[in-house]
C-alpha positions in Angstrom: 0.0 0.1 0.1 1.5 3.6 -1.2 1.6 5.9 2.0 1.0 9.7 1.2 4.1 11.8 1.7 4.4 13.2 5.3 3.3 16.9 3.8 0.0 15.5 2.5 -0.6 13.4 5.8 0.2 16.8 7.6 -2.5 18.5 5.5 -5.1 16.6 6.8 -4.6 17.7 10.4 -6.6 20.4 11.7 -3.7 22.2 13.1 -1.7 22.0 9.9 -4.6 22.5 7.5 -4.2 26.0 6.6 -0.6 25.6 5.8 0.3 26.0 2.2 2.7 23.6 0.4 6.1 25.5 1.2 4.9 25.6 5.3 3.9 22.0 5.2 7.1 20.9 3.8 9.0 23.1 6.4 6.8 21.5 9.2 7.1 17.9 7.5 11.2 18.2 7.5 11.1 18.0 11.2 9.4 14.6 11.5 11.3 11.8 12.4 10.2 8.2 12.2 10.3 6.0 15.0 9.8 2.1 15.5 7.9 1.7 18.6 7.6 -1.8 20.2 4.2 -3.1 21.4 3.5 -2.4 25.1 5.6 1.0 25.2 4.0 4.1 26.8 4.3 7.0 24.2 2.9 9.7 26.5 1.7 9.7 29.8 -1.5 11.4 31.1 -0.2 14.2 33.6 3.2 14.9 32.1 4.1 17.9 30.6 4.1 17.4 26.7 7.1 17.8 24.3 6.2 15.7 20.9 3.9 15.2 18.6 2.9 12.1 16.9 1.5 10.8 13.5 0.7 7.2 13.4 2.0 5.4 10.5 1.8 1.6 11.3 0.0 -0.3 14.1 -2.3 0.8 16.6 -2.1 2.3 20.1 -4.4 2.5 22.9 -5.6 6.0 24.2 -6.6 5.7 28.0 -7.9 8.3 30.4 -8.0 8.0 34.3 -7.3 4.1 33.5 -10.2 3.9 31.1 -9.8 2.8 27.6 -11.0 6.0 25.6 -10.1 5.2 22.0 -7.7 2.7 19.9 -5.6 5.1 17.2 -4.1 3.5 13.9 -2.8 4.7 10.7 -3.1 8.2 9.7 -4.5 9.2 13.2 -2.3 11.5 15.3 -2.0 12.7 19.1 0.1 15.3 21.1 -0.2 18.5 18.7 -1.3 20.6 21.6 2.4 19.9 23.0 3.8 21.7 19.7 2.4 25.1 21.1 1.5 24.7 24.7 3.5 23.8 28.0 0.7 21.6 29.5 -0.1 18.2 31.1 -1.1 15.4 28.7 -4.7 15.0 29.2 -4.6 10.9 28.2 -1.9 8.2 28.3 -1.0 6.6 25.0 0.4 3.2 24.8 1.5 1.0 21.7 -1.1 -1.9 21.2 1.0 -3.4 18.7 4.5 -2.4 17.1 4.1 0.6 15.5 5.7 3.5 13.2 5.2 6.8 14.2 6.3 10.2 13.0 7.3 12.5 15.7 7.9 16.0 15.6 9.7 17.7 18.9 8.2 20.9 20.2 11.6 22.3 20.4 12.2 21.8 16.6 8.9 23.3 16.1 9.5 26.6 17.8 13.1 26.9 16.3 10.9 26.8 13.0 8.3 29.4 14.1 11.4 31.9 14.8 12.6 30.9 11.3 9.6 31.4 9.7 7.2 33.5 11.5 4.6 33.4 8.5 3.5 30.4 10.2 1.9 31.7 13.5 -1.1 33.3 11.6 -2.4 30.0 10.1 -1.6 27.8 12.9 -3.2 30.3 15.5 -6.5 30.7 13.2 -6.8 26.8 13.2 -5.8 26.5 16.9 -9.1 29.4 17.3 -11.4 27.1 14.9 -10.6 24.1 16.9 -12.0 26.0 20.6 -14.6 27.7 18.7 -16.0 23.7 17.6 -15.1 22.5 21.4 -17.2 25.5 23.0 
């Protein structure tokens, strides 16, 4: 099965949907593919987030307060808030199977924003849309 390029996968994520092709390529350049073994905890509820994950292969279980909330598979993502805010994670995500994920670190993302400040406007608009939809 042909996997779409990372910039196309990022374009499908609400936070990045307003970015143009050049901006998406810049963000995509930060992504590092990581192999994750089944059973590995990727993020822990209550801990400060520092990375964003895009699931390429495999499945992960999402729990909140120890209760199953969702199962994530290829094309899904989690941790996007960590790119912008220093906040505790609101759930734990554990690899249910062996996985491959693309990871973007907040430190790298913030460096990109400093280098390309034109990214702020579409990201802020996307974040506002998400907040508006959550109200």
